[in-house]
N, C-alpha and C positions, 0 to 999 in steps of 0.2 A: 368333129367328134360324132356328129349325127350319123355319119356313114360307117362308123366303126361299131361292129357288133361285140367284139371281144375286148374287154378292158381288164388289164391285170389278170388275165386268165379266166375272167368271168364272162360267160355268154349272156349278155344283157337281154337278149331277145327271149330268154327262157326264165327270166325272173318271175316268181309267182305274184299274183295280185290278190291281196288279202283284204277283206273288209275290216273296217274299224272295230266292229263288234268282235270279230275273231281275234284282232290284235289285242283288245282289252283282256279277253280270256286268256290269251297266250302269255301276256305280261304277268298275270297272276301266277302262272306256272313258273315263269322265269324267276319271279321274286321268291318263290318257294324253294328255289334251288334246282329246278329241273334243267340240266345242262343241254339236253337234247332240244328242249323247247327254246332255250336261249339261242342255240345255233340256228334254228329255223327262223327265229324272230329276227336275227341279223340279216339273213337272206331275204326275208319278207320285206325288209326296209331298205334294201340296197337302192331301190328307186329314189329314195330321198337323197342319197349321195349323188346319184346321176343328175337329179334336178339341180343340185347345187353346182355341179361341174358345168352345166349348161350356162349358169349365170356368169361363170368365170371364163367361158369360151375356151376351155382347155382343148389342146390338140396334141396328137402324136404321143411320144413317150412321156411327155409331161402329164398327159391325161392319166396314164397308168399310175404315176407317182401320186398325183393329186387324189385319184380314186382311193388308193390305199390309205392315204392320210385322212381322207374323209371317212373311211371305214373306222379308223381309230376314234374319230369324233363320235361316230354312231355308237360304238361300243361303250364309250364313256357316258353317252346319254342314256343308254340302256341300264348301266350300272347305277347311275345317279337319279334316275327317274323316280319321282314320288307320286304314287297313284292318288294320294289324298289331294293333290292339287286340282284334280278334276279337269284336266286339259288333255287334248289329243297328244299322243306321243310325238307326232310329227311337229306340232307346235313347239314342243320342248327341244326336240332333237336338231332341227335345222340350224338354229343359232350356234349350237355346239359344233356341228359339222363345218359351218362357215368359219368359225373361229379357228379350228384346227388347220383348215386350208390356208387361211390368211397368215397364220403363224408360220406355216411351212414356206409360203411364198416370201415372207419377210426374211426368214432365216436363210433362204437359199437364193438371195438376190444375186443375179448374174454379174452385177457391176463389181469390178475389182479395182482396188486402190493400190498404187505403187508403194513399195517398201519405203522409199525416201519420203513420200508424202505422209505415210503413216507415222514415220519417225518424228516428223515435225509436229504432227497432231498429238502424239503421245507426250512430247516435250512440252507442248502448250498446255496439255491437261495437268501435267505435273507442276508447271509454273503457276497455273491458275490456283492449284491447291496451296502451294507455298505462299503466294501473294495474298490469298484469302486469309491465311493465318497471320501474316505480318501486318497487313493493312487493316485487318478486322472488318473487311468489306469485300464485295465482289469486284475483282480487278477488271479493268477495261481491256479490250483487245489490244489497244496501243501499249498498255503496261505489260501485257503478256509478251507481245512481240519484242519490246525493248528488253525484257528480262532474259529472253533466250537468244537475243541478237539475231532475229530473223525478220525480214520485211513484213509489214502488216498485211500486205496483200497475200503473201504466201501462207501466213498463219490462218487468215480467214478462209482461204481456199482449202487448206488442209483439214480444218475443223468441219467445213461443209462437206468435204469428200467422205469423211468417216461417219457422218451423222446418221446414215441409214445402213451402212454396211459393216461397221466394226463389230466384232464379236466381243461380248462381255468377258469371255474366257481368254481373250488374247492377252499376253504379257505386256506390261508397260515398263517394267523395271526388273532387273535381276542382278544380284551381287555374286552370282556363281553358286550360291547355296539355296537361298530363298528367292522365290519369284512372286512379284506382285502383279495381279491381274486387274484389268479395268474394273471388274465387279467389286474388287476390294476397296476401291476408291469411292464407291457410291453408297451413300447412307440410305437406309430404309426408313422413309418418313411415313410410309403407309401402314405397315404392320406393327404399330406401336402397341403397348399394353392397353392404352386407352381405346385405340381403334378396335382391337380384338374384343375388348369388353363391350364396346358399343354394338359391334356386330352380333354378339351373342344375345344382347338385350333385344335387338331388333328381331332376331329369330324367335325369341320367346314371345314377343309381341305378335308376330305373324301367326303363331300357333293358336292365338285366341280368336282369330278371324274365322268367319264361316268359309265353307268350301268355295262358294261363289265369289266371295271377296278375294280369296287367295288367287283364284283363277283370273280375275280381272287385273289384279296387281301384277301377276306374272306376265300377262299378255301386254299390259301397258308399259311396264318399266323394264322387263327383261327382254321380251320379244320386240318391243317398240311399235306395237300396233296403235292406231288411232282409236278413239272411242267409237267411231262409226264402224270400223273394222271389227272391233270387239263385239259390238251389238249384233252385227250380222252373223258372226261365228257362233255366238252362244244363244242367239234367238231372243234377245230382249231389246227394248228401245234404247237409244243413246241416252235419253234422260235417266233411265234406270241405271245404266252403266255409270253415268256421271255421279248419281246419288250414292251408289254402292262404293264407288271409288273414294268419294269424299268421306263417307262414313268409315271406311277401312283406314284411311290415312289419319283421321281424327282418333280412331281407336288406338292406333300405334303411338300417336303423339301422347295421348292420355296415359297409355301404359308406361311410356318412358319418362313421363314427368313426375 
């Protein structure tokens, strides 16, 4: 990719270089609703997308697709960026760009599973659900294989084959009128009422922290930086980072108790 100048129709050699101070001022215009400033802000940060592509080693046509997907992540970062966090936009944006590209690569896995193998896998999934209800416990692979009258080795191979490539929108059963998709068979154990209420409480707790404490928690637990890396980026000692981090976590815990 390093020898390619044009990616997805963008001449990367002509991308502007904008200082962080100018980006901060530009972001204020973006947040005020200035569409022209937003368009330029996107262009001014396309180098972030390119830097992420270098990490993935993208080549050829795939680089074009990944660049466009990365731009989607960039625009999401722009729309969701909170100036009060007091962090560089790049610090916030890169993880979102990486996330979009990883999602694209996962959803566009080039491995294909044969229809016969998928059929076995779907039957096994249905059998697992039926047996779970009748046995009131998680069935073993032996029980599943016996239930659908398929060799254990075939069931194991089929389930392994679809573990990374099956789409949640693919049908697993149809009676000619209604179709059941794999997604319909999966319970949402994450977004429960209790979890949503807890997340809202945590957000309220974070609002009580100082700007510096918010910045440190973002870099430590969202971006994944070490205390040493945080101290170097914001210009304070590691000991100060550690103390502020502990105080912030204690404040959140006290708020929630």
